N, C-alpha and C positions, 0 to 999 in steps of 0.2 A: 651204341651211342649214335645219336642222329648226326649225320654229316651236314654241316652248314655250307652247302655247295653253291648257293646262289651267289653270282658275281665272281667268285673265286675262279670257277672253271673258265668262263669266257675271258675274264680279265687277264689271267695268266697266258692263255693261248694267244690272244690278240697282241699283248704287250711283247711277247717273245717271238712269235712267228712273223709277226708283221713288224722310218720315221723320216724335207727335201733339200738337204744340203749335200749332196754327195755325188759325184764323184766318180762317175765313169769318165775316164780321161780320153781325150782326143781320138775318137773313132774306135776305141776298144769295144768289142761286143759287150752288151749288157749281160749280166749273169742270169737274167730272166726276161721273158717277153710274153706277149699275148698268147694265150692258149696253155700256159703252164698251169698245172694242177697238182697239188700235193695233199695227201690225206694222212692224218695222224690219229693214232690211238692214244687215249688219255687214261692213265692209271692214277688212282688216288688211294694211298695207303696199300699199294700192291694189288688193287682190284680194278678191272676195267670199268671206268666211270663214264666214258663218253668218247666222242670223236670230233675232229675238226677237219674242215676242208678249206684250203686256200687256193683261189683261182685268180689268175691274171686275165681279165676279160678283154674282149676286142675293143679297139679304140672307139671312143664316144665323145660327144660334146657335153661339157659341164661348165656352167657359168661362162659360156662363150669361148671356152678353150678346149682343145683336144686332149683327152686324158686316157689313161689306162685305168679302168676300175679294178682295184685289188679287192676281191670279195672273199670274206672269211665267214664260214658257217660253223657254229659250235652247237653240239647237241649232246645232251646227257643220255645215258643208258637207263633202262628201267631197273632201278635198284632200290631196295628197302632203305628209307630214310633220306633219299636224295630228291630234292625238289626238281621238277622237270624244267630243263633249260633248252631253249631253242633260239639262238641269237644269230643275228646277221650284222656284219660290220663291213662297210664299203669305204675304202680310202681312195681318193681321186688323185692319181699320180700323173703329174705333168712331166713326161719323160724328156721332152725337149729342154725344159728349164731345170730338170732334176730337182723338183720340189713337189710337195703335197699341197693341193689347193683347198682341201677340206675333207670332210667325212660324214657319213650317215650311219648311225647305230640304231638298230631295231632290236630291242630287248623283249624277250618273252620268257620270264622266269617265274616259276610257281604260279602260272596263269595270270601274272600281272605284266602289263605291257607298257613300254616306255620308248620314246624316240628322242634321240639327241642328234642334232645337226651342227657341225662346226664348219664355218667358212672363214678362211684366212683372207686378210686384206691383200691387195695387189702387191704391196711392198713386204708382205710377210711379217709385219711388226705388230699386228693385232689380229684378234679373231672375234667373230660374232658367234655366240653359242645359243642355240634354241633348244630348250628341253620341254618335253610334253609327256605327261603321264596320261594313260587312257582315261577319257572322261573328264579331263581337266584342261584349262586353257594353257596355251604355250607360254613359257617364260623366257625372256631374252637376257643375255649377259654379254658384256664386252670385256675382253682380257688383253692387256698389253703383253707382247711377246718379244723375246730377244730375236734378232735377225738370224734366220736359218733354223728356226724352230720347226720340228716335225711332229707328226702325230704318232700314236702308238703302233700304227701299221707301217708307216714309211721308214722308221728307223732301221728295222732289220733288213728291209729291201735296200736301203741306202748302204748298210753295212755289207751286204752281199756284193755290191758294186765296188768294194774296195779290194786292193791287192793285199790279202791278209799275210802277215809275217809274224813268226814267233817272237814274243817279247814286245810287240807293238800294242799300244792302247789307243782305242778310238772312242770318241765321245760325241753325243748329240743332245742338244736341248730338246726335250719332249714335252708336249702339251697333251694332257689326258682329257681335256674338256672341262676340267675343274682346277687343275694345278699344273705347274711346270716343274721339271727337275732335269738334272743332267744324267743321262744314261751313259754309262761307261762299259766298254767291253775290252778286256785284255786277252790277247792270244797267249795261252800258257804253253802249249805244246802241239806237236804234230804226231798223230797216232794212227794205228790201224784198228778199225772197228768192224765187227760183224753186224750188218744191217739187213733189212728186208730186201734191199737192192743188191745184196751180196757184200763181200768184203770191200771196204772203202778206206782210202786214205783221208783222214779228217784233221781239222784243227779243233783243239779244245779251247773254248773261250770262257772266261769268268765274267759274268754280267752283273753290274751293280745298278740297282734301281732304288727308288724311294717310295714304293707303294706302302700303304698303311692299311689298318684294319685286317680283314681276312686275307689280303694279299701281302701283308707284312712278311718279310723274309727273315728267317732265323740266321741265314748266311747267304752269301752271294749265290745267284743262280749259275748253272753251268750248262753250256750249249756246245754241240758238236756240229761243225759245218764241213761239208766235203771240201777237199783240198784241190778240186778241179775247177774248171771255169764257171761251174754253176754256183759254187759256194752255197750249197743247199743245206738247210738245217735238217739233220736226221735224228737228233735226240736232244731233249731239254730236260734238265732235272732241277727241281726247286724244293727247298724245305721251308714251308710256310708256317704261319702261326697255328694252323689247324691240321698240319700233317704234310707228308711228302707227295709231290705230284711229278709224274714222268710223262712227257709227250714223245712218242716214237713214230717215225715215218713208216707207213705201211704200203703206200702206193704213190707213184710219181709219173707224170706225163710232162715231157719237156715242151716249152713253148717256142715261138719263133725266135731266131737269133737275129738281133737288130743292133747295129752300132749306133752310138749316141749321135755322131755327126749326121747320119742318115735321118734320124728322127728329128733333129734340130732343123735340118733343111726342109723337111716336110712341113714343119710348123711355120716356116717363114714363107712358104709359097701360098 
């Protein structure tokens, strides 16, 4: 059976591994920093279908502000019946303000290319979206947003900056570039898990989303974050309309350790 892989592969990875209202409190070190890099193996129906790499880049200027670019690359493996996927998603994280300023998506799926740029307004209550398919003129849309809305990349990084506790539920309004929904994550348990990084103490989270089409879930997604200061996603499982997908961490490089107060002071100078 031909796997309808287009969109599902990248959408799942970016929505889960990667939303700015959150939450590093008073000088506590961030769970992530520039230089961090994580690589994941993606399995679809039990077969390795591709890989994803998530990197927190060096500080840069975007729309007049200093940001950390969170760069996600998703690539499918050469498999019978799988359309070639090679996508890049960049979310611009304003660490001093603890918010996302916008994002750029470069899609290359089945040799069809598309670009989507999202720029949030200064007050975070609206977004300008520019979509352009290869060979066509760009189209612009405006969307009203709830205050504190994040993108599909910033939500997980915001969640990583929370002090996770068993029994607690965390929620973030998320804007996908087309629709908004409330993403909820509940910490169900603390467990020990064998990972590529060795045996790890982890939190098991049940994640509720409202994706539709190929990304529609038959049940809530489940994610495991390390219980240390990194709160690093090491495994994600999802049962989608077209089958099961598992993302598993295979390589990790820690970035700089930076406290929120330090970053805020740098932005004010």
